[in-house]
C-alpha positions as CSV (number, residue, x, y, z in Angstrom):
1,M,17.3,10.1,8.4
2,K,15.6,8.7,5.4
3,L,14.0,10.6,2.5
4,V,10.8,9.0,1.0
5,V,9.6,10.6,-2.3
6,G,6.3,9.9,-3.9
7,L,6.2,10.7,-7.6
8,G,3.2,12.3,-9.3
9,N,2.0,15.4,-11.0
10,P,0.5,18.4,-9.1
11,G,-3.0,19.6,-9.5
12,K,-6.6,18.3,-9.4
13,K,-6.4,17.2,-13.1
14,Y,-3.9,14.5,-12.2
15,Q,-5.1,13.7,-8.7
16,N,-6.5,10.2,-9.4
17,N,-4.2,9.2,-12.3
18,R,-2.2,6.0,-12.2
19,H,0.9,8.2,-12.5
20,N,0.1,9.7,-9.1
21,L,0.4,6.4,-7.1
22,G,3.5,7.8,-5.4
23,F,1.6,10.8,-4.2
24,M,-1.2,8.5,-3.0
25,V,1.2,6.4,-0.9
26,I,2.8,9.5,0.7
27,D,-0.6,11.0,1.5
28,R,-1.7,7.7,3.2
29,L,1.6,7.4,5.1
30,V,1.6,11.0,6.3
31,N,-2.0,10.6,7.5
32,K,-1.3,7.3,9.2
33,R,1.6,8.9,11.1
34,G,-0.5,11.9,12.1
35,L,1.8,14.4,10.4
36,D,1.0,17.6,8.6
37,F,2.3,18.7,5.2
38,R,4.3,21.9,4.7
39,D,4.2,23.6,1.2
40,D,7.7,24.8,0.6
41,A,8.3,26.8,-2.7
42,D,12.1,26.9,-2.1
43,L,12.3,23.1,-2.0
44,M,9.7,22.7,-4.8
45,A,7.9,20.2,-2.6
46,I,5.1,19.5,-0.1
47,W,6.7,17.6,2.7
48,A,6.2,16.2,6.2
49,K,8.8,15.0,8.7
50,D,9.1,12.9,11.8
51,S,12.1,11.7,13.7
52,E,12.8,8.9,11.2
53,A,12.1,10.3,7.7
54,V,11.1,13.2,5.5
55,F,8.1,12.3,3.2
56,V,8.0,14.4,0.0
57,K,5.6,15.1,-2.9
58,P,7.5,17.2,-5.4
59,T,5.5,20.2,-6.7
60,T,7.4,20.1,-10.0
61,F,5.9,17.9,-12.7
62,M,7.0,14.2,-12.8
63,N,9.7,14.8,-15.4
64,D,11.4,17.4,-13.3
65,S,11.0,15.8,-9.9
66,G,14.7,15.3,-9.4
67,N,15.2,19.0,-8.9
68,S,12.9,18.9,-5.9
69,V,14.5,15.8,-4.5
70,Q,18.0,17.3,-4.9
71,A,16.9,20.4,-3.0
72,V,15.2,18.5,-0.2
73,A,18.1,16.1,0.2
74,K,20.6,19.0,0.4
75,F,18.4,20.9,2.9
76,F,18.0,18.0,5.2
77,K,21.6,16.6,4.6
78,I,20.3,13.2,3.4
79,D,22.6,11.1,1.3
80,H,21.2,9.7,-2.0
81,K,21.7,6.2,-0.7
82,D,19.0,7.0,2.0
83,V,16.4,8.0,-0.6
84,L,13.4,5.8,-1.5
85,V,11.4,6.8,-4.6
86,V,7.8,5.5,-4.8
87,Y,6.3,5.4,-8.3
88,D,4.0,3.6,-10.8
89,E,5.4,0.9,-13.1
90,L,3.9,-0.2,-16.4
91,D,6.0,-3.4,-16.5
92,I,4.6,-4.8,-13.3
93,E,1.1,-6.2,-13.1
94,F,-1.4,-4.1,-11.3
95,G,-1.4,-4.6,-7.6
96,N,2.1,-6.0,-7.3
97,I,5.1,-4.1,-5.9
98,K,8.8,-4.5,-6.3
99,L,11.6,-2.9,-4.4
100,S,15.1,-2.4,-5.8
101,F,18.3,-0.4,-5.2
102,N,20.4,1.0,-8.0
103,G,19.8,0.5,-11.7
104,N,18.6,2.5,-14.7
105,S,15.4,4.3,-15.2
106,A,13.8,1.7,-17.6
107,G,12.4,4.7,-19.5
108,H,10.6,6.3,-16.5
109,H,11.2,10.0,-17.0
110,G,10.7,10.8,-13.3
111,I,13.5,8.4,-12.5
112,D,15.7,9.9,-15.3
113,S,15.3,13.2,-13.5
114,M,16.3,11.6,-10.2
115,I,19.4,10.0,-11.7
116,E,20.5,13.3,-13.3
117,C,19.9,15.5,-10.3
118,L,21.3,13.2,-7.7
119,A,24.2,12.3,-10.0
120,S,23.7,8.7,-9.0
121,T,21.6,5.6,-9.6
122,E,22.2,4.4,-6.0
123,F,18.9,5.0,-4.4
124,G,15.9,2.8,-3.4
125,R,12.9,2.3,-5.6
126,L,9.4,1.1,-4.7
127,R,7.7,0.3,-8.0
128,I,4.0,-0.1,-7.9
129,G,2.5,-2.1,-10.8
130,I,-0.1,-0.5,-13.0
131,G,0.2,-3.0,-15.8
132,K,0.3,-2.3,-19.5
133,P,-2.8,-1.0,-21.3
134,K,-4.9,-3.5,-23.2
135,V,-5.1,-0.9,-26.0
136,G,-3.3,2.3,-26.7
137,D,0.1,3.5,-25.5
138,G,1.7,3.7,-22.1
139,A,1.7,7.5,-22.0
140,G,-2.1,7.6,-22.1
141,H,-2.4,4.8,-19.7
142,V,-0.4,6.4,-16.9
143,L,-2.4,9.6,-17.2
144,D,-5.7,7.8,-17.0
145,D,-7.7,7.4,-13.8
146,F,-8.0,3.9,-12.4
147,L,-10.7,1.7,-13.8
148,P,-13.6,0.7,-11.5
149,E,-12.3,-2.8,-11.0
150,E,-8.9,-1.4,-10.1
151,K,-10.4,1.1,-7.6
152,D,-11.8,-1.9,-5.7
153,E,-8.2,-3.2,-5.2
154,L,-6.4,0.2,-4.8
155,D,-6.8,0.4,-1.0
156,K,-5.0,-3.0,-0.7
157,V,-2.2,-1.9,-3.0
158,L,-1.8,1.4,-1.1
159,D,-1.7,-0.4,2.3
160,K,0.9,-2.9,1.0
161,S,3.0,0.0,-0.3
162,V,2.7,1.9,2.9
163,G,3.8,-1.2,4.8
164,A,6.9,-1.5,2.5
165,V,7.8,2.2,3.1
166,E,7.5,1.8,6.8
167,S,9.7,-1.3,6.7
168,Y,12.2,0.7,4.7
169,V,12.3,3.5,7.2
170,T,12.8,1.2,10.2
171,D,14.8,-1.7,8.7
172,G,16.5,-0.4,5.5
173,I,16.3,-1.4,1.9
174,A,17.9,-4.9,2.1
175,A,15.5,-6.2,4.8
176,T,12.6,-4.6,3.0
177,M,13.4,-6.2,-0.3
178,N,13.7,-9.6,1.4
179,R,10.3,-9.1,3.1
180,F,8.3,-7.7,0.2
181,N,9.9,-9.0,-3.1
């Protein structure tokens, strides 16, 4: 059993922010698989499950998402090595994706929370590029909605990301890294 976690912030205010790319991927994947979400206060998550994986959107805010993932992993008895976290990445150009396993957080507070709560850096990451802002700081950029020209490409980015997650679920992280990196 795999655990796939999309990072984001709950609430309508954040719904279309770049920082919610992880949620967007999970939404698309759950819809594609014909699954229904369950809202679970004890696990601090909205989740859906099939025979291969549990798909999760933490209901904590981004910086505390590790608490939810720790609770879900414990409940479903999933090892941290079978977790894939899907999230936005400033240091990757918009539209590109990169898979990795292990490593530090590179300053992403959601990943800091994962590392702390899972007590490990050994989990998969699907980083979806949002690029750096042309002006301003990264914090403002991640909490902004996509620009009109980005919205035109967003469906392709989400479809590519869903394909990578599906590959991960069936073939594992190494094969998926070879296929998509």
